[in-house]
C-alpha positions as CSV (number, residue, x, y, z in Angstrom):
1,M,-23.9,-4.2,0.9
2,R,-22.0,-7.5,0.4
3,L,-18.5,-8.2,1.3
4,D,-17.6,-8.8,-2.2
5,K,-19.4,-6.1,-3.5
6,F,-17.3,-3.8,-1.4
7,L,-13.9,-5.0,-2.1
8,K,-14.6,-4.4,-6.2
9,V,-15.9,-0.8,-5.6
10,S,-13.6,0.0,-3.3
11,R,-10.9,-1.5,-5.3
12,L,-9.2,-3.6,-2.9
13,I,-9.8,-6.3,-5.4
14,K,-10.2,-6.0,-9.2
15,R,-12.7,-8.4,-9.8
16,R,-15.7,-9.8,-7.6
17,T,-15.1,-13.2,-8.9
18,L,-11.7,-12.8,-7.0
19,A,-12.9,-11.4,-3.4
20,K,-15.5,-14.1,-4.0
21,E,-12.8,-16.8,-4.3
22,I,-10.3,-15.1,-1.6
23,A,-13.8,-15.0,1.0
24,D,-14.5,-18.6,0.2
25,Q,-10.8,-19.7,1.1
26,G,-11.2,-18.1,4.2
27,R,-8.4,-15.5,4.4
28,I,-10.8,-12.4,5.0
29,L,-12.1,-11.6,8.8
30,I,-14.9,-9.2,9.7
31,N,-14.6,-7.8,13.8
32,G,-12.6,-11.3,14.2
33,N,-15.0,-13.3,12.1
34,V,-14.7,-15.4,9.1
35,A,-16.2,-13.6,6.4
36,K,-17.9,-15.4,3.2
37,A,-18.5,-13.3,-0.3
38,A,-22.3,-12.5,0.8
39,T,-21.8,-11.3,4.2
40,N,-22.9,-7.8,4.9
41,V,-20.5,-5.4,6.0
42,A,-21.2,-1.8,7.4
43,V,-19.5,1.4,8.4
44,G,-17.1,1.2,11.3
45,D,-16.6,-2.8,10.8
46,E,-12.7,-3.8,11.2
47,M,-11.4,-6.2,8.2
48,K,-8.5,-8.1,7.5
49,I,-7.7,-9.4,4.3
50,Q,-4.6,-11.8,3.7
51,F,-2.9,-11.1,0.0
52,G,-0.4,-14.0,-0.3
53,Q,2.1,-12.6,2.5
54,K,0.8,-9.6,3.3
55,L,-1.9,-8.8,6.1
56,L,-3.7,-5.7,5.4
57,T,-6.1,-4.5,8.5
58,I,-9.0,-1.9,7.3
59,Q,-11.9,0.0,8.6
60,I,-15.0,0.6,6.7
61,D,-15.6,4.1,6.4
62,D,-18.4,4.6,3.8
63,L,-20.7,2.3,2.0
64,K,-21.6,3.5,-1.6
65,E,-22.8,1.3,-4.9
66,M,-20.2,3.1,-7.2
67,V,-17.7,5.5,-6.7
68,K,-14.8,7.0,-9.4
69,K,-11.5,5.3,-9.6
70,D,-10.2,8.5,-7.3
71,E,-12.8,8.3,-4.3
72,A,-12.6,5.0,-3.8
73,S,-9.7,4.7,-1.2
74,N,-12.0,7.1,0.5
75,L,-14.6,4.2,1.6
76,Y,-11.7,2.4,4.0
77,T,-8.9,3.6,6.5
78,I,-5.6,1.0,6.6
79,K,-5.3,0.6,10.4
80,H,-2.3,-1.9,9.8
81,E,-0.2,-3.4,7.1
82,E,1.9,-5.9,8.1
83,Y,4.2,-8.7,6.0
84,I,4.2,-12.3,6.9
85,N,6.7,-15.4,7.4
86,Q,5.2,-18.3,6.4
């Protein structure tokens, strides 16, 4: 599954176009490598996303094309969340 689609389906980012912009800015790392919107993600991958002053580290647990809002958080596990002072 493409990175931008996973971010939208998992509801980590609300819109796929916004997910693409964030990925193209180099603010997403998958397994330590900078990821673009078209990068394929797999179960078990570790992803780091920088949201402004926050760095979120998650592990991908499941991939589904569509999920209900209540089940979206089951697609990933939050490993670490930290605030960055810039």
